[in-house]
C-alpha positions as CSV (number, residue, x, y, z in Angstrom):
1,X,8.8,-3.4,-69.1
2,X,6.2,-2.9,-66.4
3,X,8.6,-3.3,-63.1
4,X,11.0,-0.3,-65.4
5,X,7.7,1.9,-66.0
6,X,7.2,1.8,-62.0
7,X,11.0,2.0,-61.0
8,X,11.3,4.6,-63.1
9,X,7.8,6.3,-61.5
10,X,8.9,5.7,-57.8
11,X,12.1,7.2,-58.9
12,X,10.8,10.6,-60.4
13,X,8.9,10.9,-57.5
14,X,11.7,10.4,-54.9
15,X,13.6,13.3,-57.4
16,X,10.6,15.5,-56.0
17,X,10.8,15.2,-52.5
18,X,14.1,17.7,-51.1
19,X,16.2,16.0,-49.2
20,X,15.6,17.4,-45.5
21,X,19.0,16.5,-42.8
22,X,16.5,17.8,-39.9
23,X,13.9,14.7,-41.0
24,X,16.7,11.9,-40.7
25,X,17.9,12.2,-37.0
26,X,19.1,9.8,-34.8
27,X,21.5,8.1,-33.3
28,X,18.9,4.5,-33.7
29,X,20.3,4.2,-30.0
30,X,22.6,6.2,-27.8
31,X,21.8,9.9,-26.8
32,X,21.5,12.8,-29.2
33,X,23.2,16.7,-28.3
34,X,21.3,18.6,-26.5
35,X,21.5,22.6,-27.5
36,X,19.7,25.6,-26.0
37,X,20.4,28.8,-27.1
38,X,20.4,31.8,-24.6
39,X,19.7,34.9,-26.6
40,X,20.9,38.1,-24.3
41,X,21.6,41.6,-24.3
42,X,25.0,42.4,-24.1
43,X,25.5,43.3,-20.6
44,X,27.7,46.3,-21.2
45,X,24.6,48.4,-23.0
46,X,22.4,47.9,-20.0
47,X,20.8,50.6,-18.1
48,X,22.6,51.8,-14.6
49,X,19.7,49.9,-13.1
50,X,21.6,46.4,-13.8
51,X,23.1,45.0,-11.0
52,X,25.3,41.9,-12.3
53,X,24.8,40.0,-9.1
54,X,21.3,40.2,-9.9
55,X,22.2,37.6,-11.8
56,X,21.9,35.0,-9.7
57,X,18.8,33.1,-10.4
58,X,19.5,32.9,-13.9
59,X,22.7,31.4,-13.1
60,X,21.2,28.8,-10.9
61,X,18.5,27.9,-13.6
62,X,21.5,27.6,-16.0
63,X,23.6,25.4,-13.2
64,X,20.9,22.6,-13.2
65,X,20.3,22.1,-16.4
66,X,24.2,21.0,-16.6
67,X,25.7,21.7,-20.0
68,X,29.1,20.2,-20.9
69,X,29.8,23.2,-23.6
70,X,29.6,26.4,-22.6
71,X,29.8,28.6,-26.1
72,X,30.4,31.9,-26.5
73,X,30.1,35.0,-28.7
74,X,34.1,35.3,-29.0
75,X,36.4,35.2,-31.4
76,X,38.9,32.5,-31.2
77,X,42.4,33.5,-30.3
78,X,43.5,32.0,-34.0
79,X,40.8,33.5,-35.7
80,X,42.0,37.0,-34.5
81,X,45.3,35.5,-34.8
82,X,44.6,34.9,-38.7
83,X,43.0,37.9,-39.2
84,X,45.7,40.3,-37.6
85,X,47.9,39.0,-40.4
86,X,45.7,40.1,-43.1
87,X,45.6,44.2,-41.8
88,X,44.3,44.8,-46.0
89,X,40.1,43.5,-45.3
90,X,40.4,43.0,-41.8
91,X,42.2,46.0,-39.7
92,X,39.0,47.7,-38.7
93,X,37.0,44.1,-37.5
94,X,40.0,43.3,-35.1
95,X,40.1,47.1,-33.9
96,X,36.3,46.5,-33.0
97,X,36.5,42.6,-32.1
98,X,40.0,41.3,-31.3
99,X,40.6,43.7,-28.4
100,X,41.9,41.4,-25.8
101,X,45.9,41.9,-26.4
102,X,48.1,38.6,-26.3
103,X,51.9,40.3,-26.1
104,X,52.2,40.4,-22.5
105,X,51.5,36.9,-22.3
106,X,53.4,36.0,-25.0
107,X,56.6,37.7,-22.9
108,X,55.5,36.0,-19.7
109,X,54.9,32.4,-21.8
110,X,57.1,32.6,-24.9
111,X,54.2,31.5,-26.5
112,X,52.7,33.3,-29.4
113,X,48.8,32.8,-30.7
114,X,49.4,29.3,-32.6
115,X,52.4,27.8,-30.1
116,X,49.6,28.3,-27.2
117,X,47.1,27.0,-28.7
118,X,49.1,24.1,-29.5
119,X,50.4,23.5,-25.8
120,X,46.0,24.4,-24.5
121,X,45.1,21.2,-26.7
122,X,48.3,19.3,-24.8
123,X,47.7,20.7,-21.9
124,X,43.9,19.6,-21.9
125,X,44.9,15.8,-23.5
126,X,46.4,14.9,-20.0
127,X,44.6,16.8,-18.1
128,X,44.4,15.2,-14.2
129,X,41.5,15.0,-12.6
130,X,42.2,16.5,-9.5
131,X,44.7,19.7,-11.2
132,X,47.1,21.2,-8.4
133,X,46.6,25.5,-8.3
134,X,50.0,25.5,-9.9
135,X,48.4,23.7,-13.0
136,X,45.7,25.5,-13.3
137,X,47.7,29.2,-13.0
138,X,50.0,28.0,-16.1
139,X,46.8,27.2,-17.6
140,X,45.4,30.0,-17.5
141,X,48.9,31.7,-18.6
142,X,48.8,30.1,-21.5
143,X,45.4,30.9,-22.5
144,X,45.9,34.1,-22.1
145,X,48.8,33.7,-24.6
146,X,46.3,31.9,-26.9
147,X,44.0,35.0,-27.1
148,X,41.2,32.8,-24.9
149,X,40.7,35.3,-21.7
150,X,37.6,33.9,-20.9
151,X,38.7,30.2,-20.3
152,X,41.5,31.9,-18.6
153,X,39.3,33.2,-16.7
154,X,37.6,30.2,-15.7
155,X,40.4,28.5,-14.5
156,X,41.1,31.7,-12.3
157,X,37.8,31.0,-11.3
158,X,38.2,27.4,-10.1
159,X,41.2,28.3,-8.2
160,X,40.7,28.7,-4.0
161,X,40.9,33.3,-3.7
162,X,45.0,32.1,-1.6
163,X,45.6,30.5,-5.4
164,X,44.7,33.2,-7.4
165,X,48.8,35.1,-7.5
166,X,51.0,35.2,-9.8
167,X,53.3,31.7,-10.5
168,X,54.5,29.9,-13.4
169,X,54.3,32.5,-16.2
170,X,51.5,33.7,-14.8
171,X,53.0,37.6,-13.7
172,X,51.8,40.0,-12.0
173,X,50.1,42.0,-15.0
174,X,48.7,38.9,-15.9
175,X,46.9,38.7,-12.6
176,X,45.9,42.1,-13.0
177,X,44.4,40.9,-16.5
178,X,42.6,38.3,-15.3
179,X,41.1,40.9,-12.0
180,X,40.0,43.2,-14.3
181,X,37.7,40.2,-16.5
182,X,36.0,39.6,-13.9
183,X,35.2,42.9,-13.0
184,X,34.2,43.4,-16.7
185,X,30.6,43.8,-17.8
186,X,29.8,41.1,-20.2
187,X,27.8,38.1,-20.7
188,X,30.6,36.4,-21.5
189,X,32.6,37.4,-18.0
190,X,29.3,37.4,-15.3
191,X,27.5,34.6,-17.0
192,X,29.6,32.1,-18.7
193,X,33.0,31.9,-17.4
194,X,31.0,31.4,-13.2
195,X,29.0,29.2,-15.1
196,X,31.5,27.2,-16.8
197,X,33.6,27.1,-13.5
198,X,31.0,25.7,-11.1
199,X,30.0,22.5,-13.7
200,X,33.6,22.4,-13.5
201,X,34.4,22.9,-17.1
202,X,37.8,24.0,-17.9
203,X,36.8,26.6,-20.8
204,X,34.5,27.9,-22.8
205,X,34.5,27.6,-26.8
206,X,34.9,31.1,-28.4
207,X,32.2,30.5,-31.8
208,X,32.3,33.7,-32.6
209,X,33.5,34.6,-36.9
210,X,33.5,37.6,-38.2
211,X,35.7,36.9,-41.0
212,X,32.7,38.0,-43.3
213,X,33.6,41.7,-42.6
214,X,34.9,43.8,-45.2
215,X,35.8,47.4,-45.9
216,X,32.4,49.1,-46.9
217,X,33.0,50.8,-50.4
218,X,31.2,54.0,-49.0
219,X,30.3,54.0,-45.6
220,X,28.6,57.0,-44.9
221,X,26.2,55.9,-47.3
222,X,26.0,52.3,-46.4
223,X,25.7,53.5,-42.7
224,X,22.2,56.5,-43.6
225,X,20.8,53.0,-45.3
226,X,21.0,50.4,-42.7
227,X,20.0,53.2,-40.4
228,X,17.2,54.4,-42.5
229,X,15.7,50.6,-43.1
230,X,15.7,50.0,-39.4
231,X,13.7,52.8,-38.3
232,X,10.1,50.8,-38.9
233,X,7.7,50.4,-36.0
234,X,9.2,46.7,-35.1
235,X,12.0,48.3,-34.0
236,X,10.2,50.6,-31.8
237,X,8.6,48.1,-30.3
238,X,11.6,46.5,-29.7
239,X,12.4,49.2,-27.9
240,X,9.4,50.0,-25.4
241,X,10.2,46.2,-24.8
242,X,13.6,46.8,-23.5
243,X,12.1,50.2,-21.4
244,X,9.6,47.7,-19.9
245,X,12.4,45.7,-18.1
246,X,14.4,48.2,-17.6
247,X,13.5,49.2,-14.1
248,X,13.2,45.6,-13.1
249,X,16.8,44.5,-13.5
250,X,18.2,45.3,-10.9
251,X,16.9,41.9,-9.3
252,X,16.5,38.6,-10.4
253,X,13.4,38.0,-10.6
254,X,13.2,41.2,-12.8
255,X,16.8,39.6,-14.7
256,X,14.6,36.2,-15.0
257,X,11.7,37.6,-16.4
258,X,14.1,39.8,-19.1
259,X,15.5,36.6,-20.1
260,X,12.0,35.0,-20.7
261,X,10.8,37.7,-22.8
262,X,14.3,37.8,-24.6
263,X,13.7,34.0,-25.2
264,X,10.5,34.0,-26.3
265,X,9.4,32.4,-29.8
266,X,7.2,35.6,-31.1
267,X,10.4,37.4,-30.9
268,X,12.0,35.8,-33.4
269,X,9.4,37.5,-36.1
270,X,9.8,40.8,-34.6
271,X,13.8,40.6,-34.7
272,X,13.7,39.8,-38.1
273,X,11.0,42.4,-39.3
274,X,13.1,45.0,-37.0
275,X,16.5,44.2,-38.8
276,X,17.3,42.1,-41.6
277,X,14.5,42.1,-43.2
278,X,14.2,44.8,-43.4
279,X,17.8,45.2,-44.8
280,X,16.8,42.6,-47.3
281,X,13.8,45.2,-48.4
282,X,16.4,48.2,-48.6
283,X,16.1,50.0,-51.6
284,X,19.3,51.9,-52.3
285,X,21.0,51.7,-55.6
286,X,24.3,50.1,-53.8
287,X,21.4,47.3,-52.7
288,X,23.8,48.4,-49.2
289,X,20.7,46.1,-47.2
290,X,21.1,43.1,-49.2
291,X,25.5,42.9,-48.4
292,X,24.6,43.2,-44.7
293,X,21.9,40.5,-44.7
294,X,25.0,38.4,-46.5
295,X,27.6,39.5,-44.0
296,X,24.6,38.6,-41.4
297,X,23.9,35.3,-42.7
298,X,27.6,34.2,-43.1
299,X,28.5,34.8,-39.7
300,X,25.6,32.7,-38.4
301,X,26.4,30.0,-40.7
302,X,29.9,30.1,-39.8
303,X,29.0,30.4,-35.7
304,X,26.7,27.2,-36.3
305,X,29.5,25.6,-37.8
306,X,31.6,26.2,-34.7
307,X,29.7,25.4,-32.4
308,X,28.4,21.8,-34.5
309,X,32.6,21.2,-34.7
310,X,32.6,21.4,-30.7
311,X,29.7,19.5,-29.8
312,X,31.1,16.7,-31.8
313,X,34.0,16.2,-28.9
314,X,32.0,15.4,-26.3
315,X,28.6,13.1,-28.4
316,X,25.4,12.8,-26.5
317,X,25.6,16.0,-24.5
318,X,24.2,19.0,-23.3
319,X,25.6,22.1,-25.2
320,X,24.9,25.9,-23.7
321,X,25.3,28.8,-26.7
322,X,24.8,32.1,-24.8
323,X,24.9,34.6,-28.1
324,X,23.2,38.6,-28.3
325,X,19.7,37.7,-28.9
326,X,19.4,38.2,-32.7
327,X,21.6,35.3,-33.6
328,X,19.5,32.6,-31.6
329,X,16.8,32.2,-33.6
330,X,19.6,31.6,-37.1
331,X,21.4,29.7,-34.7
332,X,18.6,27.2,-33.7
333,X,17.3,27.4,-37.1
334,X,20.4,26.1,-38.8
335,X,21.6,23.9,-35.9
336,X,18.2,22.2,-36.2
337,X,19.4,20.9,-39.7
338,X,22.0,19.0,-37.8
339,X,20.9,15.0,-38.0
340,X,21.6,14.3,-33.8
341,X,21.3,17.5,-32.7
342,X,18.1,18.4,-30.8
343,X,17.2,21.8,-29.9
344,X,16.1,22.5,-26.1
345,X,13.4,25.6,-25.6
346,X,14.6,28.3,-23.3
347,X,11.8,28.1,-21.6
348,X,12.4,24.5,-20.8
349,X,15.2,25.5,-19.1
350,X,14.2,29.4,-17.6
351,X,10.9,28.2,-16.4
352,X,12.5,25.3,-14.1
353,X,12.7,25.3,-10.6
354,X,16.3,26.3,-8.9
355,X,17.4,24.3,-6.4
356,X,16.0,20.6,-6.1
357,X,18.0,18.3,-4.9
358,X,19.4,17.8,-1.7
359,X,22.1,19.2,-2.1
360,X,20.2,22.6,-3.2
361,X,21.5,24.7,-5.8
362,X,25.2,25.1,-7.5
363,X,26.5,28.5,-5.8
364,X,28.2,30.7,-8.6
365,X,31.9,31.8,-7.4
């Protein structure tokens, strides 16, 4: 009888303790997965003082950390292909977020997105340690057909200048597209792809997800309500901070200072108060703000699951996630719930002294 009572008491006490995956970290033997989430501005929105060449110091810090996976805020080819098949829901989303047209690459390679995706998997499964330029050109063409232009750019950057030419399904139209991608003012093309290339990676992981998007019943009223919620002191403070760094964006030290500030933990609450917290309390009868918040949280959860899936393919590795700064804190919180994931504070990497070692810092193409 006493044993029964003790068991019941212990069970009741245990039931009151919430299950916390983050408290059960492992593995007991082996190397955990390290993840650093780098919050970034969207480079296309930076003022004219920004110079792409000034990204060099940031690139050195990231390369010195040596991630084996680089994930970017982009939609995968299969996701865009899926959304194109449901225009009643995703027409506007496709127009806004799936701007890469895989049709020219399909014409050049004979592969639609599903077939190209299968071919990418097949090629990488047997990828040689020293592929020929022709093999890289072929893989670049297949990446383009599969709706993965940034991964195609990785292959393009890994080629010597003389080998960046049409061949093996990579026709003149696609060569021009790759050259244009290289010049595009985007964190994917100016940071992620060159970094993956210098690290010897074959691709990047497009981990964004827009399948939570849906047409608004009253887009004018929705936009007005959200804009009103965003008009608050925290938003004004964020704009003030952005202006402080504008003058230094033409220098490597200025770029690094901006990234350090943007990834400071103090930004998490400021962003919440400016954006998502304000939307949560938005008072419209239709509760537009809560609908927006639901989309935002769902999107981040699906992004986190895509990152988690990629991590599982290379256990015990380092993953760099390059994402808009407002996503950073949500992704860190969600990924930290995973049993064998450790979040690396951005300051540990952005504050490292680059160029250590006898060979000096890696050179980004």
